[in-house]
Legacy VTK file of the C-alpha trace (Angstrom):
# vtk DataFile Version 3.0
C-alpha trace
ASCII
DATASET POLYDATA
POINTS 85 float
-0.087 0.381 0.046
2.674 2.336 0.679
4.779 1.831 -2.340
1.025 2.463 -4.381
1.001 5.659 -2.124
4.313 6.747 -3.597
3.545 5.585 -7.353
0.262 8.010 -6.948
2.440 10.394 -5.128
5.375 10.926 -7.966
2.723 10.542 -11.148
0.311 13.353 -9.483
3.161 15.695 -9.957
2.502 15.068 -14.095
-0.068 17.226 -15.961
-3.302 16.469 -18.013
-4.981 13.418 -16.976
-2.666 11.078 -16.152
-1.717 13.922 -12.761
-5.618 14.285 -12.204
-6.169 10.552 -11.982
-3.722 9.836 -9.722
-4.306 12.952 -7.615
-7.088 11.428 -7.274
-6.497 7.843 -6.194
-3.588 9.260 -3.793
-6.938 10.830 -2.218
-8.889 8.009 -1.900
-6.390 5.489 -1.032
-5.503 7.743 1.874
-8.902 8.305 3.039
-8.939 4.472 2.958
-5.763 4.215 5.125
-6.901 6.156 7.648
-10.239 4.591 7.785
-8.846 1.054 8.048
-6.001 2.506 10.195
-8.451 3.583 12.663
-10.738 0.552 11.951
-7.704 -1.901 13.346
-8.055 -3.506 16.349
-4.212 -3.256 16.585
-4.530 0.584 17.386
-6.650 0.580 20.107
-4.149 -2.227 21.881
-1.330 0.063 21.298
-2.983 3.093 22.714
-4.339 1.648 25.623
-2.002 1.987 28.797
-1.866 -1.831 29.809
0.048 -2.689 26.451
1.796 0.625 26.040
4.537 0.754 23.559
6.538 3.860 22.419
7.369 2.293 19.601
4.363 0.962 17.745
2.685 3.802 19.439
4.656 6.276 17.053
4.423 4.302 13.933
0.502 3.938 14.450
0.081 7.634 15.514
2.184 8.733 12.359
-0.267 6.662 9.919
-3.143 8.355 11.522
-1.842 11.393 11.392
0.185 11.279 7.551
-2.379 9.616 5.731
-4.766 12.606 6.026
-2.192 14.786 5.288
-1.082 13.143 2.111
-4.664 13.045 1.143
-5.272 16.965 1.816
-2.268 17.303 -0.370
-3.940 15.598 -3.059
-6.291 17.426 -3.139
-4.733 20.454 -3.352
-2.794 19.455 -6.116
-6.083 18.198 -8.237
-7.698 21.611 -7.459
-4.070 23.356 -8.869
-4.607 20.524 -12.339
-8.628 21.752 -12.319
-7.684 25.653 -12.579
-4.385 25.102 -14.663
-1.853 25.779 -12.256
LINES 1 86
85 0 1 2 3 4 5 6 7 8 9 10 11 12 13 14 15 16 17 18 19 20 21 22 23 24 25 26 27 28 29 30 31 32 33 34 35 36 37 38 39 40 41 42 43 44 45 46 47 48 49 50 51 52 53 54 55 56 57 58 59 60 61 62 63 64 65 66 67 68 69 70 71 72 73 74 75 76 77 78 79 80 81 82 83 84
């Protein structure tokens, strides 16, 4: 999934239909990733005070924070492509 996100991010820098399609794909993939990570049972186990592990918390938190940020940046790129910038 990370490889696909990276590929979409690189291809979204192109102009035209390819860039638009890849930016839209990046948004959809990152939204799905965020929803999937929040729904994972490991997220709640890692963030629980009984099974708290700082390394795992950092990884889970990064996934929860970075995917929406990438989706937002993909949306900005999509808007820029639509406006012709």
